[in-house]
N, C-alpha and C positions, 0 to 999 in steps of 0.2 A: 290669565288675561287673554292669551291667544285664543282660547276656546270661546271666551265671551265675544270677541271680535267677529269670528266667523259665524257665530250663531246670530248676532244682531244684523249683519248685512243680509242674511237670508230673509229675516223678517221684513226689512225695509223694501226689499225687491218684491216680496209678496204683496205688501200694501200698495205699492205703486201700480202693480199689475191690476189690482182690484179697482183702484180709482180710474185708471185708463179705460178699463172695460165699461165702467158705469157711464163715463162721459160720452163714449162712443155710442152707447145705446140711446142715451137721451138725445143726442144730435140726430140720430136716424129717425127717432120718433117725431121730433119737431119738423123735420124737413119733409115728411110724408104729405101733410095737407098742402104745403106750398106747392109741391110738385103737382099735386092733384088740381089745385086752383089754377096754377099756371097752365096746366095742360088743357083746361076747359077753353074751348074756342069761343064760348059765349061770354066769357068774363072779360071785362075791360075796366080799367080804373076810372074813377071819377074824381072830381074836385081838383084841388091844387096838386094832388099826387098824380095827377095825370090819370092814367088808366086804372090806378089802384083805388079800390073802394076804401073809404075811411073806416067802415065797420070791420072790414077785413083786416085792415091794418091794426085796428085796436085789438082785435082778437089775436092777431099774431103777437102783438106786444104782450098781451096778458098771458098768452100761452108761453112765451119766452120767459116771462117772470116766474110763472109756475114751474117751468122746467128748471130754471136756475135755482129756485128755492129747493126743489126736490134734489137737485144735484148737490146743493150745499149740504142739505140734511144727510144725504148719502155719504158725502165726504166726511162730515162730522162724525157720523156713526162708525165709518171705517176707521177714522183716526182714533176714536175711543177704543174700538176693538183692538187696534194694533197696540195701543198703549197698555191695555190690560194684558194682552198676550206677552208683551215685552216684560212687564213687571213679573208675570208668572214664570217666564223663562229665566229672568234674573234670579228669582227666588230659588228655582230648581238648580241653577248653576252655582249659587252660593251654597246650597245644601250639599251638592255633590262635591264641590271643591272643599268644603269644610270636612266632609267625611273622608275624602282621600288624603287631605292634609293631616288628619289625625290618626291615620293608620300607623301601626308599629313597624311596618315594612316600608321601605322606600320604593316609589313607583316612578317609572320613566317611560313615556309613550312616544313613539315615532310614527310618522305617516308612511305612505307607500314610497315616498321619495327619501325615506330614512331621516326626515327632518324631525327635530325634537318638538313636539307639540304640547307636551305636558310633563311636569315633574312636581312631586309634592315636597312638603317641608322636610319630611323624614329623610328623603333622598339627599337633600342638601345637608342635613344635620349629620348623617352617617359619614359623608365624605368631607365635612368641614368646609362647605362651599356656600356661596351666596348667589342670588339671582343675577347679580351684576357680573359674576364670573362666566355666565352662560350667555353668549351673544345671540341676538335674533338670527334665525335661520341656521342655527347650529345643528349639525347632524349627529347621529348616534356615534359614528366613528370619531368625530371631533371630540365628543364628550369623553370617550374612552381614552383618546390620546391625551386629553387634558389631565385625566387622572394619572396616567403614566408619568407625565411630566412632573406632577406634584408628588411622585413617590407613593401613590396610593395603589399602584398595580405594577407587578413585576413580570407581566406576560405581554406578548405581542397582541395586537388587536385581533388577529386571526385566531390565535390560541385561546384568547379570552372568549371570543364569540363561539368557538367550537365547544369549549368546556361549559359555557353558560347554557347552551342548548341541551346539554346532557341532563338526564333525570336528576342526578345529584347536584347539578349546578357547578359553579366555579367558586372555590374557597380562596379568599384573599386575606392575607394577614397585613393589617394596617400598622403604621407606627404607633407605639404604645401598647402593642399586644392585642389589639382588637381584631376579631376575625369576622369577615362579611361573606355571606353566601349569596351569589348573584345567579338568578335564573331568568332566561329569556324565552318568550313564547311568541309565536306568529299570530297576528289577528286576521280575521277574514277580509278586512279592507286592504290587506297587503302590508299594513304597518306591523309594529311589534310592541310588546309591553315587557318591560324589565322589572323584576321584583328583587329588591335588595334588602337582605335581613341581617341584622347584627346578631350573630350566633356565638359571641365570645364566651358567654357563660356556658352555653350548651357544648361548645367545642372543648372548653376546659373540663367540663364534667365528663365528656366522652373520653378525653385523654386520661383523666384521673381514673375513670372506670376501666379503661384498657390497661392502664398501669397497675391498678389494683388487681385486676383479673390476672395479668401476667405475673404479678408478685405472688398472688395466692397459688397460681398454678406452679410457679417456681418452688414455693415453699412445700406444696404437696408433693412435688416431684422429688424434693430432697428428703422427704420423710421415708425412712427405711421400711415402713409398713406399707403393704399393698393397699391401694385405695381405688375403688371402682364404683361407678354409679350407673344404674340402668333404669330405663323407663319401665314402669310397672305395667303399662298398657300392653306393650309388645315384648317386654323382656330383653330389649336390645341395650347394649352398653352405649352410654353417651359420654362417659369420661373414664380415663384410666391413667394412673400416674406411672412414672418410670419403673418403680418397684414392681408394679403389676405386669408391666411389659416384659421385664426381665424374668419374672416368675413364669409367665405364660409362654415365654420364648417365642413370642409373635410380635411383629412390629405394631406400634400403637395405632397406626392408621388402618391396620387390618383388624384391630379389636373394636374400634368405634363402629357402631351399627350392626354388630354381630351378636349372636346369642351364645350362652355357655356351651350349647350343643355343637356350635361351630368350632369351638376352641378345645373342648375336652371330649373324652369318650362318653358313651351313653350312660354308663353307671355313674360317673362323676357328675354329668349334667343333671341326672335325676336327683342325686343327693343335693346339688346346689338348688334345684327347683324346690325340693322339699324344705330346705332350710329357709328359702325365701318365703314360702307360704307360712311357715311357723313364725317367722319374724313379723309378718303382717297381722297374724292372729295374736301375737304376744301382747299382754296388757301394757307394758312399758314402751318407752321409745327405743330402747336398745335390746337386741336379742343376741346372746352369746352362744356359740356352739363350736363343735370340733368337727372338722371334715377331713376325710382321707381322699386325696385327689390323685388320680392316676395321670402322671405327666410323662409321656413317652413310655420307657421301660421301667420307671421307678415310681414308687408311691411316696407322696409327701403328706405330712400331717400339718393341718392348718388350724390355728386358733382364730376364729372368725367372730367379728362383731358387726351386726347389721342395724342400720338406723333407717327408719321409714320417714321420709319427708312428706308432709301433708300440705294441701293448699288451704285457702281461707275457709273452705267448707269442711275442713278436717277429713278430706278424702285423700287416700294414698296417691301420691303422684310420682315420687322417685324412691328408689331403694339404694342406699349408700352402703357398700360393704367394705369393711376394713379387716384385713386378715394378715397374719404373720406366719411365716413358714417356721413351724416349731419342730421340724424333723430333727435337726441337729441338736436343738435344745433338749428335746426328749431323749435323744441318744446320749447327750452329755449328762443329762440327769440320771439316766440309768447307769452310765459309766461312773458317775460320781457316787451313786448309791453302792455300786459294786466295789468301787475303790474304798469307800468308807468301810464296808464290810471286810474288805481285804486288809485294810490298815488295822481295823480292830482285831482281826485274826492275827496279823503280824505282831501287833502290840501285845496281844495275849500270849504269844508264843516265843517272844524274844527272851533270852535267858537273863536279861537285865530287869530288875524291878523298877516299875514306873509308878509314880504317885503325883497327882495334880491336886494342889490345895489352894483354896481361896485366900487371898491376902487379907481381905476385910475382916473375916471372922475365924480364919485358920482352920476351916473345916475341909475335910477331904472330899474332893469332887469326883476323882477317877483313880482307879488302881487296876493294874493288870494282874493276871494270875500269879506271875512270879513274885509280886509284892506280898502275897499271902504269907510267904516265909517270914518276912520282916514284921508284918502286921500281926502274925500269930492268930489269924482268923480269916474267914472268907471275905473276899473283897466287897461283896454286897453288904456285909455287916459293918464294914469300915466306912462306907459312904455316909457322910454327914457327921462323922466323929472328928474330934480334934486330937492333936498329939497327946495332950494330957489324958484323954479318954482311953488311949491305946497302950502307951508305954508306962513303965513304972516312973515314979516322980523324979528320980535322979536322971534317967535317960531322957525323960520328957523335957527337963530343964535344959539339958545339953542340946537336944535337937531343936528346941524352940530358939535358943540363943544363936545356933548356926543358921536357922531359917531367917531370923531377924537380920543377921549380918549379910546374908545373901540379898535380902530385899533392900537393905540400905545401900549395898554396892551396885545394885541394878545391873549386874553382869553375871558371868559364870563364876561360880565358886566351887572348887574341887578340893576334896580332902578325904582322908582315910580314917575310919574310926570303927571300933568294935561295936556290935549290936548283939544282944541276947536273942537267940532263936531256940526252937525246939531241939536243934542239933547241938546246942551249946553256943559259946561265944565265937562269933565269926567276924572276920575282918571285911569291911565293905568299903568300896570306893564310891563315894557319894558326890554327885554333881548336882548343883542347884542353879537353876536359871530362872530369872524373873521376867515375866511377860507384862509389858506395859499396856494400858488401855488407850483409848483414843485421846484422853486428856493428858497422857504422858505419866499417869500415876500407876504404880504397881497394881496389877489386877490378879495375876495368877503366879504361883510358884511351882515350877516343874522340878521334881526330884527323881533322880535315877540312882539306884543302888546296885552295885555290881560286886558279887562275892569274889574277892580276890585272895581269899585265904590260901587256896591251893596254888594259885599263880605265884604269890609271894614266896611260898615254900619252894616252888620250882625255881624261881629266880634266885633264891638263896643258894639252891643246889647248883644252878648254872654259874653263879658267881664263884662258887667254890670250884666248879669244873674249869673255869677260866684260868685258874692258877694252880690247879692240881691235876695230877695224872689220874685218868679214869680207872686204871687197873690197880695201881698200888696205893692210890690216894696220897702220894707224896707230892710236894710242890713240883711244878713242871719247869721247863727251861725259862719261861718268862718270869716266874716267881724267883727262880734262882738268880737270874741277872739282876732283878730288883733288889734282892737281899745283898748281892755282891756290891751293888752301887752304894747301898746304905753302909756296908762295912768299910768300903773305901773312904766314904765321907767321914766316918767316925774315926778312922785311923790317920787321916791326912794331917800333915803338920805335927805328927807325933813320932815316937820311936817304935810304935806298935807294929807288929808283923802278923800276918796270917797266911795260911796256905789254902790253895784251891786244889781239890783232888778231883780228877776225872777218872772214874772207875768203870771198867768194862767187864761184863760178865762173860766168862769163857764158855764156849760150846752151846750157847742158846740155840743157834740155828740147827745144830745137830739134834738137840732135844726136840725141837719142833718137827724136824724131818722124821725122827725115829718114833717119837711118842705122840706127836701131834701138837698143835698150838695150845690145846687146852692144858696139857701137862706143862708146856712151856710157860703159859701164863701163871699157873699156880707156882711154878718155880720162881718166877719174877716176884710174885707176892711175898713168898717166903724170904727171898733174898732182901727185898725192901725192908721187911720186918727186922731181919738180923742187922742190916746196915744201920737202921734207925736206932736200934737198941745199943749198938756199939758207939754211935755218935753221941749218945747220952743227951738227947734233946737239941743237938746242934742243927745247923742247916743241912738238910739232906734233900736232894731233888732227883727226879728221874729225867735225864736230859733227852734220851731217845730210847729206841727199843731195848737195847741191852747196855746202856750207859747211864751211870749215876754221877751226880756231882755233890761234893761236900765242901764246907767252909769250916776251917779250924783255926782258932787264934792261939797265940802262945809263941814261945821261942822257936824259931825255925832255923834249920829244917828238922830239928829233933822231934818236935810235936807232930808235924805232918807225917814223918816216917813212922812214928809210933802208932798213930791212928791207922795208917795204911796197913801196918803189920797186924794190928788187932782185927781189922776188917778181913784180911786174908785168912787169919786163923778162924774167925767165925764162919766164913763161907766154906772153909775146907771141910767142915763136918758134913757128912752125907745128908741129903734131903730125902725124906721118906714121903713120897707123894703117890697116893692111890696104889699102895703096895709096891711101888717101884723105888729103888734106891738110886738116887741121882747124885753124881759127884760133879762139882764144878769148881771154878777158881776165879779170882779177881785179878785183873791187870790194872795197875794204877799209874797215872801220870800226875805230877805235882808241879805247880808253879807257885812262887812266893811273892807276896806284896811287901815292899814296893820294888824289889829287885827285878822281877820278871814282868812287870807291867803296872801301869797306874790307872787303868780303866778296865771295866768288866770284860769287854770284848777281848782285849789283849791277854788278860789273865786266863780267861777260859780257852782262848786259842792256843796259848803256850802250854797250858795243861793238856790240851788235846795233842799238841805236837809231842809232848813227853810221853803221852799214852801211845801214840803211834810208834815212837821209838821203843817203848816197853814191849809192845806187841811184836815188833820186829826182832827184838832181843829174845824174848821167851815169854810165853803165856804165863801169867801169875806173878810177873816181876813188878818191881816198884822203881820208877824212874823219875828224877827231877829234871826240870827243864834246863837246858844248856843252850847258849847262843848258837853253837854249831848245828843245832837241830834245824836250823833254817834250811839245811839241805833237804829235809823232808818237804819243805815248801817247794823247793826246786823239783823234787820228784813229782810232786803234784802238778807242777807246771808241765812236766813231760807227759803226764797222763792227760792233761788238758789238751796238749798238742795232738796226742794220739786220738783223743775223742773227737777233735775237730776233723782230723783226717777220716776217722771212721764215719762221721756224718756225711762227708763229701763222697767217700768211696762206697757207700752203701753197706757198711759192715753192721749197721743197726737193722733190726727186724722187729716186727710186731707180733706179739702173742695176744690171744683173746681169751678172756675168762668169762664164762656164762653168768648172766643175771636172770633169775627166775622169779615167777610169781610165788609168793610165800604160801606153801601148802603144808599140811600137817605131816606129810611124808615126802620123800624125795620124788617118788613117782607122781605125786600130785602137784609137784612144782614145775609148771610149764616154763620153759626157757623163752624169754621175751627179748633178749638182747645180749650184747657182749661189752665188756670194758677192754679197750685197746691199751696194751702195756708194752713199753719199749724194752728190748733186750739187746745186749752187746756181746757178740762173739769175736773176741780179739784174736788176730792171726797168731800172736805169740803168747799172750797171757791166757788165752782161752776164754772161757765164759766169765765175764766181768759182772758181778752182782749189781743190780740197780741201786742198792744202798751205797755203792762206791761211786758210780759215775753220775747218778742223778744229783746228789749234793754238789759234786764238782761242777756239773753243768750249770746248776743254780748259781754257784759262787762266781763262776767265770763269765756268765752271760751267754754261754752256748745254748742254754735252755731255750732261748728265743728261736734260734735256727732249728734246733732239734724239735721243738714244739710244733713249728710249722710243718716239718717233714712228717711227724707223727699224725697231725691233723689231716694233712692231704692224703697220706697213705691209708689212714683209717676210713676216710670218706670214700676214697676210690674203691677200697675193698668192699665196704658195706653196700655201695651202689651196685656192685656186681652180684649180690645175693638175690636169688629168686624170691626168697621170702623177705618181706619188709620189716626185718628185725631192727631194733635200735642199736646204736653204737655209742658208747660213752668214751670221751677223751678228756684227760686231765689237762688243765691249763695252769701254767706257772704264774705266780704274781709278776715275774719279770716280763711276761708277755703282755701284761696290761700296761706296762710302763714304756716299753720300746715299740715304736711303730703303731700303725692303725690296725688294731686287732679286729675290729668290726669289719673293715674293708677286706681284710685277709680271709676271714671266715666266709664272707659273702662271695668273694671270688672263687674260693675253693668249692663252695656248694654249686656254683654255676659251672665250674670247670669239670667237676666229677659227676654232676647230674643227680646228686643225692638230695632227696626231699628234706627240707629243713626240719620237719617234725621228727625225723628219725635220728637226728644228731642231738646228743646230750653232752653239754660241757660241764665238767666237774671243776669246781674251784675250792680253795681253802680260805679260811678267814683272813689269811695274810693279804689277799687281794684288797680287802676292805680296811685293814689295819693301817697301812702306810698312807693312803689317801682315800678316805672314806667317800667323799663326795664324787671324786673322779671315778672311783671303782663302781659306785652305784650307777652313775651315768652311763658307763660303758656296758654294764650288765643290762641296763634297760634297752640300750641300742641293740645288743646281741639278741635279746628276747624279741625285739621288734622284727628281727629277721625270720622268726618262726621257730628257732631252735629252743631246746629245753635247757634250763640252767639248774644245777644242783649244788648243794653245799657238801663238800667232802669232809670226812673225818670230824663230823659235828661232835663237839664236846671235848676234843683232844687238845684244843689250844685256847684261843681267846673267844670262843663262841659266846655270843650275846644276843639277847632277844631283840636288841635294837637293830641288828642286821636283818633279822627276819621281818621286822616291821618296815624297814626302809626299802627292802626289795622283795617282791613276791617270788621266792624260789619255787621251782616246780617240784623239787625233791630235796630231802635231807638224808644224808648218808651217815648212819651211826658208826662211829669208830669201832674197829674190831676189838679194841681193848675191853669195851663193855660187853660185847657179845661173848667173848671167851670166858668171861667171869660169871656167866649165867649159871645159876645153881650153886655157886660157891659164895658169892657176895650179894647179900640182899640189896645193898645200895645200888649195885649195877642194874639189877632187875627193876628197882624203883626208878632209876634214871631212864632206862629204856622205855618204861611205861609213860613217864612224863614227856619224853621226847616224841613218842608216838601220838600221845594226846595233844601235845602242842602243835605238831605238824598237821594233824587232821583238823584241828581247830582253825588253822590258817589255810586250809585247802591245799596242803602240800602232801605229796606221797612220801613214804619212808622206805629206805632200803638199808638193810643191815649187812655189813661185810664181815668176813672172818667166820662164817658159819661152817663148822666142821663136825658137829655131832647131831644125831637125830633129835636129841633133847633140846638143843638150841633151836633147831628148826621148828619143833613143835611149840616151844614157848613163844617164839616170834609170831607164828601163825595164830596162836591163841590170843595174843595181844593186839592183833590187827595190823601187824607190819605188812606193808604192801608187797615188797620184793626182797630177795636175799641174794647173797653172793658169797662164795667160799669154796674150800676144797671139797666139801661134801657134795657140792653140785658140779664141780669141775675145776681142774687146774688151768692156769694160763698156758695155752698151747698154740701152735700155729693153726691158722684157720682151716687148713685142709683136714685137720683132725675132727673138725665139726662140720664137714661137708653136708652130711645128711641133715643136720639141724638147720642149716641155712638154706636148704632146699636143693642141694646138688646131689647128684649121683644116687646113692642108695638110701635105704629106709632110715627115717629119723630115729625111731625107737632103738634100733640097733646101735646107732651112733651114740645116743644119749647113754644107753646102758654101758657101752664100751668105755666112753670117756669117764663116766662116774666110777666105774670099776677101777680104771687106771688112777683116777684121782684119789 
């Protein structure tokens, strides 16, 4: 309406000016004749008008009427023209106003004075305003402030004006979530025009587009596969995800806009370009290839997939590359293939037979080479067959029944049963394990067969060895004590009596010293045979080297004395051994149940006390236990005191006996170490045999203190040897019970500076018998120090395979009793072979002690015994006798020859 007002006033002013100009012209034209008439000096009016002539007057009046009529017509024409122009202008204003009011954008115009001169309906609709809200003379600033007051704008007037003049305009979020973009432009007249557009939908779409783009980029960034896109026209990268950034080892902002030649070497860039060309020429939409990319100093293998993106004209526009670093996968694949071949090789070469069978139809799917023994055919020929196709009906029924039991159990089923082979009936340890499928149902049955025939025979021999003497095959001390316990239990609460005989063989040491241990062992075997014959099937045992034990029931002491006399008479007959006539005798001590003890230890100890008295009286005598024999115990206590003093005053010394590699001859047996042995030179008694003071030290507990001294002295001596030879030291079971043995060994190694690998600790089964778990735990801790651990006197006592399974010994030491019997007793040779095979099968080395003849040495070398020890190689002597061997002073060969000659 304001526009209509200023346009109408202009038109009225124009019409007034036209009318005024016309009237002025007509008045001038009418006045011209009057002035001319009046100016004539000859004219003078006549009649009643005085000097004015009537004709003239009428002419003037007519002229005036004409002029007035003309003027009136002019006025009427002008008025009509103005009305027509006004109507045209009104029509134009209505058209323009209608057009502006129907625009989708809101418009607002101000003049040079910033007064609002126009606003359309859309403007009012956008901001929810009416025309009454905008007062006349309102300025643009007032209108902006009005919007701020109504909560339609959260900016200051200045900030709004500044942002609205920017190319992107000012975005304002209205209540209800609508978004309006306002843009302001200057007009040439000095005013301004504001364009207001509701861009809610567009803004929402832009945000959704941005969110979608961000989401997609985030997803692509999380994809572990490298993704990159490049412009086909110039080959520059326009996109790269995080995986590509990490692979290229270049920041992403340095990848975008660059070509492959900027990121990789020339050869790699050329390969990428070739792959791109092939992708664009490929018939499909995806092109797969393999690339070798040089990245720094390493080559990477890529599995690449290229997709060509085309426009609506099917022209290539972008190239999208997806590739995965397959270097490690290819390497793992090769390793897997190698592992598979290796495992197949291992499976084929393990000594255990392996068969895999399908549960659904019972057909064999896999068998290794070892299984051919059981299958009695090539494994290739067994694939696809069933148990019924391979075995005889009876064995097939048994095997099928056991297979079904294992499948039903769905676990491990282990049993032993014989199977017919080409070598005859063999005993197999069979393990069956069921493999379940994804549904939890049995799918495969894995069966392993281990031939345990020889092992069970060996274990049977070992079980026999645990309770029998290896040399004489008589029951040992453990079996004797067990039989004694059973006898006491049977005679308890009755009037029955029985006697315990402790018999000592006279002169065995002299026989060994004069004729050698081989003759002495044969003598022991013959003595055992005669004693067993006299006992007529009674309990006879070998208690120690030259001591035997017997149990005889009947009226005592007559029955015991009679048996002792029969034994003495039988042994009194000379023994003919290898052409040598040997005479010996028996000394016997006897205790009687229940008068001299009610438990095995007391009876045997009292029989030993009687034997001690018999020896003191005269060799070959027979003595019954008497209570006053306790004096002997007191004497032993005196010896114990003297031994304690000897340890403190340094009366003990160490002798060293060589250990050598097992060669077929003495010269071929290289010395690799020594065993340290304690010796006692008593100032009054003279040389005290180890067989006297070592048991005493064991019984009294002095062995702990003595053992510590022996270990420290042996390590100190070995550390001083120029040559790094090994040194072996015996540990007593008592040392495992008292104190921290592991800490002691560790501190001695540090103190002496001896390398742990040069120290070998020898133990007997007694360490494991008393407290198996604790013994094994201590042995493991000792081995963790780096020292070697060996089992001494294997087979002479309670040796069991369970000990070898529980602890990985480095060495097994075969008892000399078996070695001495080589060539005379086939059982001893068989046992030695079994022990060597057993040890090597468990990765343990074998050392044999008591080697005294070349025949024994040759046999052991032939059987694969690792090392040997005995008089043939060298006696226990002070270490200075072996100076050359340990690297001191003079030539080694001379020392070896001299010592062996002396031995």
